[in-house]
N, C-alpha and C positions, 0 to 999 in steps of 0.2 A: 603268786609264786615268783620269787626273785632269783635272778641269775647270781650265782656265787662264783666259785673257782672255775677258771677256764681249764677244760680237760683235754681238748683235742681239736686240731685244725686239719680238716680233710680238703679234698679237691673242691667239693661243692657245699660242705656243711661244717659247722663248728658245734662242739658239745660243751655244755656248761653244767656244773653241779648246781643243786638247789638246796633249800633248807631242809628238804626231805632226802635222806641218804639213798632212798630207793627210786628217786625220780631224777631225771635230767631234762635240760632244755636243749633242743636241737634247732640250730639256726641255719636256715637255708641261704646260701650266698648267691650272688650274681656271677661268680667266677665260673668259667667254663674251660674244660680241657678235653682233649681227645688223643688217641694213640699213645696211651700211657703217659700223658703229660707233655708230649712233644709239642702239641698245638695248644695254646692257651689264649684266653681272651676274657672279656666280661660281656654279658648279655643283659641289657636293660630289663629289669623286672623279672628275671629268671627265678630268683629266689622266692619272690612272692607267688609266682605262678606254680612252681613246683611244690611249694608248701601246701597250697590250696588243693592242687590235683592229688598229691599223695594223701592228704587228709581225707578227701572224698573216697579214694580207693580203699584206704585202711578201714574207714568206717563201714564201707560196704562189705569188706571181708569179715569184719567183726560181726556184722549182722547175719552173716552166713556161717558162723561158728568157727572162724579161723582166729586163733589167739595171736594177738600182735602186741608190740610194745607201745602202740599209740594210745595216749590218754585223751588229749584234746589239742585243738589248735588254739594257741594263745593270742596270736595277732597275725599280721600279714606274713612275717618271716619266721616265726617261732612256733614250735610244737613242744608240748609236754609229753615226755615218754618215760616208760619204765626203764630203769637201769638194768642192763644185761651184760653177761660175759659173752663176747662175740665168738661165734664159731667161725674160724677163718676159711670158709668155703663160700663160693658163689654157685647158685643153682640156676641154670639158664634154661628157659623153655623156648623152643623155636617152632612156631606154627606155620610159618612161611619162610622159605629160604631167602636170606638177605645178609648183607655185610660180610663178616669174616667167614661165615659158613659157605657162602657162595664162592668166595675166593679159594678156600681150602679144598673144596670138593669140585670146583669148576662146574658149578650148577648155576643156571641163570637166576638172577634175583626175581622173586615173585612166584617161583615154583612152589606148589603146595604139596608137601610130602604126604604119604599115606597115613601117617600118624605123627603126633607131636614128637619132636626130637628133644631129648633132655641131656644137658651137659653139666659137668662140674668143673669148677676152677679152684685152684688153691690161691687164696688171697695173699699175695706176696708181691709187693711192688718191685722189689729187687729182682725177682725172677719173672716179672711181667705176667703175673697171674696165670701160670701154666695150666693146661687141661690135665685133669687127673680122673681116676675112677674111684669107685667105692673101696676097692682093696687098698689103694694108696691111702685114702682117708683113714681107714682102720689101722693100717700099718704105721702111720705117722701120728696116731692118737689125736687126730684133729676133731673127731667126734666119736661117740660110743656107738656100738652096734645098734642099740635101741634108738638112739637119736637119728641115725641114718635111716633106719626103717621108717620111723615116724615122718621124717622130712620127705622121703620118697613117696609116702602116702599123701602128704599134704600138697606137694608140688602140682600133681594133676588136678587136685581139687581147686587150688587157687587159680590155676589156668582156666578151668571151666567157668569159674565165677567171673574172671576177667573177660573172657571171650563174650559171655552173655551181657555183662555190664556195658561193654563198648559196642557190641553189635546193636544194642538198643539206640545208640546215638550215631550210627553209621560209620563206625571206626573198626578197622581190623587190627587185632592185636598180633603183630607180626612176630615179635619176640620180646622177652623181658627177663631180667635177672632178679633173684631173691636172695636175701641173707637171713640167717637165723641166729638167735642168741638164747642164753639160759638166764632166767631170772634168779632171785635169791633162793628160791625153792627148787631150782633145777628144772622148772617148767620151760618147755621149748616155745619160743615166740618168734614170729616173723618180725624182722626189724628193718632199719634203714629206711628206704623210700622206694616207691614205685611211681615213676614220673616219666615225662618225655626224655629226661636225662638217662634213664636206666632201661628204657623200653623203646621199641619201634612201633609207632602207631601210624597207620595209613588210612586215608579216606577210602571207605569200602568201594566206592564207585570210581573215583578218579585216580586212586593210588597215590594221591598227593601225600607227601611225607610231612607228618606233624610231630617231629621229634628231633633229637640231636643230630641226626644225619644232615640236617640243614646247616649245622655248624661244621660238622666234619667235612662236608663236601662243598663248602662255600656257596650254598644255594640261596642264602639271604632269607629275609622275613622269618627269622627264628622266633622272635617274641610273638609275632602274629600267629605262628603255628601253635605255640604253647598255649596262647590265649584262646585259640579256637577249641583246643581240647577241653580247657576249663569251661568254656561257655557251652559246649555240647553236653558236658556232664551236668549242666544246670546251674552254674554259678558264674557271676560276673564280678 
């Protein structure tokens, strides 16, 4: 499968057309950004590590009946994926209070709520991805009623699979975001990536952070943290 037309340049990934109109190639970059692009840098081997981690996660989700855009990992930095129409919403799961939620609600980081917290953001860089709810999404025609119902059924299922997958390697899934898209037949698919860039992973015993918070907070050893996640998941 060869890269053809350049389609999109994002903060952490690039998309390319292929010789199959229903498939794209997703390239993972070493570029890093935080706080809506205010802080930017490059992290050695981040693209390779995120590609491999996200590939393993999406394969696990597929094995458990979750339909995704993932087809296969092509090489260190590239994935072959199904082409979709992106639904401009981010669905966030929070199993442990951290980051912006701790600041917004003045709750200490590490607090475990009685139930997972689910949030929705409108994907719009100009508006800084504001929080919205289901009624906003319907009113703005961002997704259909049936799509929202289906996504809200899938999100807890995906969360349970993630929690189990990472608990087996001594990692707590603190929070993570998900995106969805429609394929050519209108089927709903989980898209984008799930990686230390888009999730918070903590060592279950030490609470050591194994995610992009190490970049956000100038904690150092970013590549080492991402690599540890990959190695615990069983790949080197």
